[in-house]
C-alpha positions in Angstrom: 0.1 0.0 0.0 2.8 2.4 0.8 4.6 1.4 -2.3 1.4 2.0 -4.4 0.7 5.3 -2.6 4.3 6.2 -3.4 4.0 5.4 -7.0 0.6 7.5 -7.2 2.2 10.2 -5.5 5.4 10.4 -7.9 2.8 10.3 -10.8 0.9 13.3 -9.6 4.1 15.1 -8.8 5.4 14.4 -12.5 1.9 15.5 -13.9 1.8 18.8 -11.9 5.5 19.1 -13.1 4.4 18.8 -16.7 1.4 21.1 -16.2 3.4 23.8 -14.5 6.0 23.7 -17.4 3.4 24.1 -19.9 1.7 27.0 -18.0 5.2 28.6 -17.9 5.8 28.2 -21.6 2.6 30.0 -22.5 3.4 32.9 -20.4 6.8 33.1 -22.0 5.3 33.1 -25.2 2.9 35.9 -24.3 5.7 37.7 -22.6 7.7 37.4 -25.8 4.9 38.7 -28.1 4.2 41.7 -25.7 7.9 42.7 -25.7 7.9 42.1 -29.6 4.9 44.6 -29.8 6.6 47.4 -27.4 9.7 47.0 -29.6 7.6 48.0 -32.7 6.2 50.9 -31.1 9.3 52.2 -29.8 10.8 52.1 -33.2 7.6 53.8 -34.5 7.9 56.4 -31.9 11.6 56.9 -33.0 10.7 57.4 -36.5 8.3 60.0 -35.6 10.7 61.8 -33.3 13.1 61.7 -36.0 10.8 63.3 -38.7 9.7 65.9 -36.1 13.3 66.8 -35.8 13.9 67.2 -39.3 10.7 69.3 -39.9 12.2 71.7 -36.9 15.6 72.0 -38.5 13.8 72.8 -42.0 11.7 75.5 -40.4 14.5 77.0 -38.6 16.3 77.1 -41.9 13.4 78.7 -43.8 13.1 81.2 -41.0 16.9 82.1 -41.4 16.5 82.2 -45.2 13.7 84.6 -44.7 15.2 87.0 -42.2 18.3 87.3 -44.6 15.9 88.1 -47.5 14.2 90.7 -45.6 17.3 92.4 -44.6 18.5 92.5 -48.4 17.0 95.9 -49.8 17.6 94.7 -53.4 15.9 91.6 -53.6 15.0 91.1 -57.2 11.3 90.5 -58.2 10.5 87.1 -59.8 7.3 88.1 -61.2 7.9 91.5 -63.1 10.6 94.0 -64.1 12.1 96.1 -61.2 13.6 95.6 -57.7 11.1 94.4 -54.9 11.3 94.6 -51.2 9.0 92.7 -49.3 8.4 92.3 -45.6 5.4 90.3 -44.4 2.3 92.0 -45.8 4.0 95.0 -47.4 6.3 95.2 -50.6 7.6 98.1 -52.5 9.2 98.0 -56.1 11.6 100.4 -57.7 11.3 100.3 -61.5 11.9 102.4 -64.6 12.5 102.7 -68.4 15.1 104.7 -70.5 14.4 105.2 -74.1 17.0 106.9 -76.1 16.3 107.9 -79.8 17.9 109.5 -82.7 15.5 111.3 -85.0 15.8 112.7 -88.5 13.2 114.9 -89.8 12.3 117.7 -92.2 10.5 120.7 -92.0 12.3 121.1 -88.6 11.9 124.7 -88.3 10.1 127.7 -90.1 12.5 127.7 -92.9 12.0 124.0 -94.0 15.4 122.7 -92.7 16.2 119.3 -92.1 17.8 118.1 -88.7 19.2 115.2 -86.9 18.9 115.0 -83.4 18.2 113.0 -80.0 14.9 114.3 -79.0 12.7 113.4 -76.1 12.2 109.5 -76.4 10.1 108.6 -79.1 8.1 105.6 -77.8 8.0 106.0 -74.2 8.5 108.6 -71.7 11.8 108.1 -69.7 10.7 107.5 -66.1 11.4 105.9 -62.7 9.0 105.3 -60.0 8.0 103.4 -56.8 4.8 101.2 -56.4 3.9 99.0 -53.5 1.0 97.7 -51.6 0.2 96.7 -48.0 -2.3 93.7 -47.2 -4.6 94.3 -44.3 -5.7 91.0 -44.3 -5.5 87.2 -45.7 -7.1 86.1 -49.0 -7.8 87.4 -52.4 -10.9 89.5 -51.0 -8.6 91.5 -48.3 -8.4 95.1 -49.0 -4.7 96.2 -50.0 -3.4 99.8 -49.6 -1.7 100.7 -52.7 0.2 103.7 -54.0 2.5 104.9 -57.0 4.9 107.7 -57.2 6.5 108.1 -60.9 8.7 110.7 -62.4 9.5 111.3 -66.1 13.0 112.8 -67.1 14.8 113.5 -70.5 17.3 111.0 -71.3 19.3 113.5 -73.5 19.8 116.2 -70.8 18.7 114.5 -67.5 16.2 117.2 -66.9 12.9 116.8 -65.3 10.1 116.5 -67.9 8.1 118.8 -65.8 10.5 121.5 -64.2 10.2 121.9 -60.6 7.6 118.7 -60.4 9.3 115.8 -59.5 6.3 113.1 -59.7 4.9 114.6 -62.9 3.3 111.1 -63.9 2.0 109.5 -61.2 1.3 110.6 -57.4 -1.6 108.7 -55.8 -2.7 106.3 -53.2 -5.7 103.9 -53.0 -7.3 100.7 -52.0 -7.9 97.2 -54.0 -9.6 94.1 -53.7 -11.0 91.6 -55.9 -14.8 92.6 -54.8 -14.2 96.3 -54.6 -11.8 96.9 -57.6 -9.0 99.6 -57.6 -9.9 102.8 -56.2 -6.9 105.7 -56.4 -6.7 109.3 -55.3 -4.3 111.8 -56.5 -2.5 112.6 -59.8 -2.7 109.8 -62.5 -3.7 109.0 -65.9 -6.9 110.3 -67.4 -9.0 106.9 -67.6 -9.8 107.4 -71.2 -6.6 106.6 -72.1 -5.8 103.5 -69.9 -6.0 99.9 -70.8 -9.5 100.0 -69.5 -10.6 102.3 -72.6 -8.7 103.6 -75.6 -5.2 102.3 -74.9 -6.7 98.9 -76.3 -7.1 100.1 -79.9 -5.3 103.7 -80.4 -2.1 102.2 -81.8 -0.5 98.9 -82.0 1.8 99.4 -79.0 -0.5 99.2 -75.9 -2.1 96.2 -74.1 -4.3 93.8 -76.0 -6.6 93.2 -73.1 -8.5 95.3 -70.7 -7.0 95.8 -67.1 -6.9 98.0 -64.3 -3.4 99.1 -65.1 -2.1 102.4 -66.2 -0.5 102.9 -69.6 -1.3 103.5 -73.3 -0.1 105.6 -76.3 3.4 106.7 -77.6 5.3 109.6 -76.7 6.3 112.5 -79.0 6.1 111.3 -82.2 3.6 112.7 -85.0 0.8 109.9 -84.4 1.1 110.4 -80.7 -1.7 113.3 -81.2 -4.7 111.0 -81.0 -4.1 110.8 -77.4 -5.4 114.3 -76.7 -9.0 112.9 -77.6 -8.6 110.7 -74.6 -7.5 113.6 -72.3 -9.1 115.8 -69.5 -9.3 119.3 -68.5 -5.6 119.1 -66.9 -4.1 117.4 -70.2 -3.6 113.5 -70.6 -3.4 113.1 -67.0 -5.7 114.5 -64.1 -5.0 116.4 -60.9 -7.0 115.9 -57.9 -8.5 112.8 -59.5 -10.4 109.8 -58.2 -10.4 106.7 -60.5 -12.3 103.6 -59.9 -11.7 100.4 -62.1 -12.8 96.6 -61.8 -12.4 93.6 -63.6 -15.4 91.5 -63.4 -15.6 87.4 -63.5 -17.7 87.7 -66.9 -15.0 89.4 -68.8 -16.4 93.2 -68.2 -13.8 95.9 -67.3 -15.4 99.0 -65.9 -14.1 102.5 -64.7 -15.3 105.8 -63.7 -13.2 108.9 -63.0 -13.7 112.3 -61.5 -11.2 115.0 -61.3 -12.0 118.1 -59.2 -11.6 121.6 -60.3 -9.3 124.3 -58.6 -11.3 127.4 -58.9 -12.4 129.0 -55.8 -16.1 129.2 -55.6 -16.6 127.4 -58.7 -16.9 123.6 -57.9 -17.4 122.4 -61.6 -14.6 124.7 -63.3 -11.8 122.4 -64.2 -13.4 119.3 -63.4 -13.7 116.0 -65.7 -15.9 113.1 -65.8 -15.2 109.9 -67.5 -16.8 106.5 -67.8 -15.4 103.6 -69.7 -16.5 100.1 -70.1 -14.8 97.1 -71.9 -15.1 93.6 -72.5 -12.4 90.7 -72.8 -13.2 88.1 -75.4 -11.3 85.0 -76.0 -9.2 86.6 -79.1 -10.6 90.1 -78.9 -11.3 93.1 -77.0 -13.9 95.8 -77.4 -13.9 99.1 -75.3 -15.2 102.7 -75.3 -15.6 105.8 -73.0 -17.0 108.9 -72.7 -15.5 112.4 -71.2 -17.3 115.5 -70.1 -14.7 118.4 -69.2 -15.2 121.9 -67.9 -12.5 124.0 -69.3 -12.8 127.7 -68.3 -16.5 127.2 -68.2 -16.9 125.7 -71.7 -17.8 122.1 -72.5 -15.3 119.7 -74.0 -16.7 116.2 -74.6 -15.5 112.8 -76.4 -17.2 109.6 -77.1 -15.1 106.8 -78.5 -15.2 103.3 -79.3 -13.1 100.6 -80.7 -11.2 97.2 -80.2 -8.7 94.5 -81.5 -8.6 91.1 -82.6 -5.8 88.6 -82.7 -5.9 86.6 -85.9 -3.8 83.6 -85.1 -0.1 84.1 -83.4 0.8 86.3 -86.1 -1.7 89.3 -86.6 -3.4 91.6 -84.1 -5.7 94.3 -85.6 -6.9 97.5 -83.9 -9.4 100.0 -84.8 -11.1 102.9 -83.1 -13.3 106.1 -83.8 -13.5 109.4 -81.8 -16.1 112.2 -81.9 -15.0 115.3 -79.9 -17.0 118.7 -79.6 -15.7 121.7 -77.8 -17.6 125.0 -77.1 -15.3 128.0 -78.0 -15.0 131.5 -77.3 -18.2 133.6 -77.8 -19.0 134.2 -81.4 -16.6 131.5 -82.8 -19.0 128.4 -82.5 -18.4 125.0 -81.5 -15.5 122.6 -82.6 -16.1 119.2 -84.0 -13.9 116.4 -84.4 -14.4 113.2 -86.2 -11.3 110.9 -85.9 -10.3 107.2 -86.4 -7.4 105.0 -86.6 -6.5 101.5 -87.8 -3.2 99.6 -87.0 -1.7 96.1 -87.0 1.1 94.2 -84.9 2.7 91.3 -86.6 4.4 88.9 -84.4 6.4 86.4 -86.4 8.3 83.6 -84.3 11.9 84.9 -83.1 12.8 88.1 -81.8 11.4 90.7 -84.2 8.0 92.1 -84.2 6.5 95.0 -86.9 3.7 97.7 -86.7 2.0 99.8 -89.1 -0.7 102.3 -88.5 -2.7 105.1 -90.0 -4.8 107.6 -88.4 -7.1 110.6 -89.6 -8.1 113.5 -87.6 -11.0 115.7 -89.3 -11.3 118.9 -87.5 -14.3 121.4 -88.5 -14.3 124.9 -87.1 -11.2 124.3 -85.0 -9.7 127.0 -82.8 -6.3 128.0 -83.8 -3.4 129.5 -81.6 -1.5 132.8 -82.2 1.0 130.9 -84.6 -2.1 129.6 -86.7 -1.7 126.0 -85.5 -4.8 124.2 -84.7 -5.1 123.4 -80.8 -5.0 119.9 -79.2 -8.2 118.5 -77.9 -9.3 119.7 -74.5 -7.1 122.8 -74.8 -8.6 126.1 -73.5 -10.6 127.5 -76.2 -12.0 130.4 -74.0 -9.4 133.1 -75.8 -9.3 132.0 -79.5 -9.4 134.6 -82.2 -9.6 132.1 -85.4 -11.2 129.0 -86.7 -10.2 126.7 -89.4 -11.3 123.3 -90.9 -9.0 120.5 -92.3 -7.8 117.0 -92.0 -4.6 115.9 -90.3 -3.4 112.3 -91.7 -0.5 110.1 -90.4 1.1 106.9 -91.7 3.6 105.2 -89.4 5.5 102.1 -88.8 8.3 100.4 -86.9 10.1 97.2 -86.5 11.6 96.0 -82.8 14.5 93.6 -81.9 14.0 92.1 -78.6 17.6 91.3 -77.1 15.4 89.9 -74.2 12.6 90.7 -72.2 14.0 94.0 -71.0 16.0 95.4 -73.6 15.1 96.1 -77.4 16.1 98.2 -80.3 13.7 99.5 -83.1 13.7 101.7 -86.1 10.4 103.9 -86.9 9.2 106.4 -89.2 6.1 108.5 -89.8 4.7 110.7 -92.5 2.4 113.5 -91.6 0.3 115.4 -94.0 -2.5 118.1 -93.5 -5.3 119.5 -95.7 -7.2 122.8 -95.8 -6.7 125.1 -93.2 -5.3 122.5 -90.7 -1.6 123.6 -89.8 0.2 121.1 -86.9 2.7 122.8 -84.8 5.0 119.8 -85.4 5.5 120.6 -89.1 6.3 124.4 -88.2 3.8 125.7 -90.6 4.2 123.3 -93.5 1.8 120.8 -95.1 3.8 117.8 -94.4 6.7 116.3 -92.4 8.5 112.9 -92.5 10.3 111.6 -89.3 12.7 108.5 -89.3 14.2 107.4 -85.8 16.3 104.7 -84.4 16.5 104.0 -80.5 17.0 101.6 -77.8 14.8 101.0 -74.9 15.8 99.4 -71.6 13.1 98.4 -68.7 14.0 97.7 -65.0 
């Protein structure tokens, strides 16, 4: 019995030992699995920590580069000509253009002599300026404060274009947003000559699409004279002006301008009102404007319409019509002008482009100055002593070679001819004049 009990006890102990060993193996396997899972989690945490460290180092490097860029005042703008400095929500750009021309023309004086001279720039007024903006919030609907200061000078002498006036082209401040449009206050272009109006069709050198920008028309040549129909009581720019322009989502571009008169006790004397409307199509643009100016309490008005069309990549055609009326000194009756222009720009592949144009200005009962020359549109007609009728016709052309996007060379010509009693001051009393020019333009 004792032996039997001993055998049974031994068997029970052996079974218990086997059972315990089996339980210990399961626990070890579970512990091993838990250890492996913990190791995987540790590796993932380490990877996340490494990524966070790399992001922190990259952010620090960007911050370092931003601080260096902000400290460098001559950072080059990648989006446009000029030198741009930006600091957060604010930026300012220094820009300019230099146009140097050599011109040969006949009938250059009252004796009919010819002359070859470097005159004031042929195509573009030499200028330098500052423009900038400050965003008052985030997003495209945020209002920006904007400004422009622009000065014109004579490249052949270095003199101010307007003696004693440094910012004779632009001196304005304003606000702008996608919803509001662009609203500017101060001295600036007359709205009618901008790319929101007649700059789109007056000659082949302006913008093809309507916008809120300033610009348009060539400078001192014989075919520049059409710009005066797009003028104001202050000439082709306005003082004390308020100008609004807006690009709408449907392709329309609208504009309105009012410039205050400066005569004490007479709110309207010297004022100008203009409205403009343009539409940008896929390959064409149409535009028009109406202007009413009070000059010495006499009314001067222009209505105009025109447009351009792009025919493939090679040809752009421009055409426009202007109707101008002006009250004149008592007893002299009203002046009535009808003018039209047609031009083309050819842009073959390569570095050259070519322009041709023709314009006619038909003046009826137009006032003349003391030398007998027909006065420009929107000139003071309160003191004229005589009137004449006749036509002013100009044919012109040019070719440009673009060395790159900012440097170009050109040759150009024009032929001016007048009929009837029309005498142009540029031709010094003669009925015709020829001009031949060559020059270089550099934009920065």
